[in-house]
N, C-alpha and C positions, 0 to 999 in steps of 0.2 A: 612472518609470512603465513605461518599456520593460523595464527590468530586472525589475520585479515581474511583468509579464505573461510574460516569458521563464521566470522561476522557476516560475510557476503552470503554464505549459505543460509544463515539465520534470517537475514533480511529478505532473501528471496522466498523463504518459507512463509514469513510474515505476510509478504505481499500476495502470495498465492492464497493464503488464508483469507485475507481481506477481499480479494477478488471473488473468491468462492462465496463468501458471506454476502457481498453486495449484489452478486448476480441474481440472488433471490428477490432483491428489491427492485433493481432496474438495470437492464443490460446497457442502456445508453449512458447511465452514470458511470458504469465500469469502463466503458470505452473512452469516455471523455476524461475521467480523472486518473484512472489507474494504469492504463496502458502506457501513457507518457512517463509515469513514475517508474514503471518497470524498466523502460528503456534507459531512463536517467540512472536508475539503480545499477544497471549493468555497466554503465560508463563511469560511475562515480566512485571515488576512493573514500568519500565521506559517507559510508553506509549508515552510520549511526544517525547522522543528521537527516538523511533521507527517510530512515525508519520513523524518526520523530515527526517529520512533516507529514509523511503518509498516514501515520496513525492519527494525527490531529485531524486531518481532513476526513479520514474514515469515521472518526468519532463525531465530527460535526455533521456529516452526511446522515449518519444513523440517527442522531438527535433530531435533525430536520425531518426525516421520515417519520419518527415516532410522534413528534408534535403535529405533523401534517395529518396523520391518521387520528 
């Protein structure tokens, strides 16, 4: 149970970090992509899977912005 709450905490921290990072790029992208993920994260017991998916999308979006510029 302690491990679960630690993982949840870590996942939330990661998501906040991603949202903070992306808000510099585009607020609309943050609203569309990461707010649903944050809600999903709060409901989900599979925090690790959510982290992996969120990070992959975050990485793809950043790559997209880098190559777009």
